[in-house]
C-alpha positions as CSV (number, residue, x, y, z in Angstrom):
1,M,119.1,68.6,-108.8
2,I,120.8,70.1,-105.8
3,R,119.3,73.3,-104.4
4,S,121.7,75.9,-103.1
5,I,121.0,77.2,-99.6
6,K,120.2,80.9,-99.5
7,H,121.1,82.9,-96.5
8,C,119.1,85.9,-95.2
9,P,121.2,89.1,-94.6
10,C,120.6,88.5,-90.8
11,G,122.4,85.1,-91.2
12,N,119.5,82.7,-90.9
13,I,118.5,80.4,-93.7
14,A,116.1,82.0,-96.3
15,E,112.7,80.4,-96.9
16,G,111.0,79.5,-100.2
17,N,111.6,81.8,-103.1
18,T,112.5,84.8,-101.0
19,D,115.9,85.9,-100.0
20,Y,114.8,86.3,-96.3
21,C,114.2,84.1,-93.3
22,A,110.7,83.8,-91.8
23,S,111.2,86.4,-89.2
24,C,112.6,89.0,-91.7
25,N,109.7,88.2,-94.1
26,S,107.2,88.7,-91.3
27,F,108.8,92.0,-90.3
28,A,108.9,93.3,-93.9
29,R,105.2,92.4,-94.4
30,R,104.2,94.1,-91.1
31,Q,106.1,97.3,-92.1
32,E,104.4,97.2,-95.5
33,R,100.9,96.9,-93.9
34,Q,101.6,99.8,-91.5
35,A,102.8,102.0,-94.3
36,T,99.7,101.4,-96.4
37,K,97.4,101.9,-93.3
38,S,98.9,105.2,-92.5
39,Q,98.3,106.4,-96.1
40,I,94.7,105.2,-96.2
41,V,93.3,106.1,-92.8
42,K,92.2,109.7,-92.3
43,P,90.8,111.0,-89.0
44,V,87.0,111.6,-89.1
45,K,86.0,115.3,-88.5
46,K,84.0,115.7,-85.3
47,V,81.8,118.3,-87.0
48,T,81.3,119.4,-90.6
49,E,82.6,122.8,-91.8
50,K,79.0,124.0,-92.0
51,R,78.2,123.0,-88.4
52,A,81.4,124.5,-87.2
53,A,80.3,127.9,-88.8
54,Q,76.9,127.5,-87.2
55,N,78.5,126.8,-83.8
56,R,80.6,130.0,-84.0
57,E,77.5,132.0,-84.9
58,Y,75.5,130.3,-82.1
59,L,78.1,131.3,-79.4
60,T,77.5,135.0,-80.4
61,L,73.7,134.6,-80.4
62,R,73.8,132.7,-77.1
63,K,75.7,135.4,-75.4
64,Q,73.4,138.2,-76.7
65,Y,70.3,136.2,-75.7
66,L,71.6,135.6,-72.1
67,E,72.4,139.3,-71.8
68,L,68.8,140.2,-72.8
69,Y,67.3,137.5,-70.5
70,P,69.6,137.2,-67.5
71,V,66.9,135.5,-65.3
72,C,65.6,131.9,-65.8
73,E,62.4,132.0,-67.9
74,V,60.8,129.1,-66.0
75,E,57.8,130.2,-64.0
76,D,58.5,131.3,-60.4
77,C,62.3,130.9,-60.8
78,H,64.5,133.8,-60.1
79,L,67.9,132.2,-60.6
80,K,70.5,133.4,-63.1
81,A,70.0,132.0,-66.6
82,T,73.2,130.2,-67.6
83,E,72.0,128.0,-70.5
84,I,69.9,128.2,-73.6
85,H,67.1,125.6,-74.0
86,H,66.2,125.0,-77.6
87,Q,62.5,124.4,-77.5
88,R,62.4,122.6,-80.9
89,G,65.8,121.0,-80.7
90,R,69.2,121.9,-82.1
91,E,69.0,120.0,-85.5
92,N,70.1,121.7,-88.7
93,E,69.1,125.4,-88.8
94,R,67.1,125.2,-85.5
95,L,70.4,125.8,-83.7
96,L,70.3,129.4,-84.7
97,D,66.5,130.0,-84.5
98,T,66.1,132.5,-81.7
99,N,62.3,132.2,-81.8
100,Y,62.7,128.9,-79.9
101,F,65.4,130.0,-77.5
102,M,64.6,130.0,-73.8
103,A,67.1,131.3,-71.1
104,V,67.1,128.8,-68.2
105,C,69.2,128.0,-65.1
106,H,71.0,124.7,-65.0
107,K,68.5,123.1,-62.7
108,H,65.5,123.8,-64.8
109,H,67.3,122.9,-68.1
110,G,67.9,119.4,-66.7
111,E,64.2,119.1,-65.5
112,I,62.9,120.2,-68.9
113,T,65.1,117.7,-70.7
114,E,64.3,114.8,-68.4
115,H,60.5,115.5,-68.3
116,S,59.7,116.3,-71.9
117,K,55.9,115.6,-71.6
118,E,55.5,118.0,-68.7
119,A,57.7,120.6,-70.5
120,E,55.5,120.4,-73.6
121,E,52.3,120.8,-71.4
122,K,53.8,123.9,-69.8
123,G,55.0,125.4,-73.1
124,Y,58.7,125.0,-72.4
125,S,59.2,122.6,-75.3
126,V,57.6,122.2,-78.8
127,K,57.1,118.9,-80.6
128,R,59.8,118.6,-83.3
129,T,57.5,116.9,-85.8
130,I,55.3,120.0,-86.2
């Protein structure tokens, strides 16, 4: 039995049962994979819709709080308060709990964050497990 030689549209000899040469087969498979990837892959949202709404509300609360407390609340500091320290953290609904807000300058916010034990002892932070 004599097999007839098939030629790919590009002019090369076709391979196996296909009507295309190796390079055209490879190109077609690559195009196919890229098409399916673009359909499947969706970008991951950086924040949920709920957290985005909380963030918008927080910006308003933050601005109001800093207007009420324009000076750093750390003892013996008279610098302008530019940041909000969340004494119990920012998880879930705690982001909006003004009972645990503390207006601080940038310098003291860094110190409170880095030295959490001392901050708890001085009352600047509260244990989150309580």
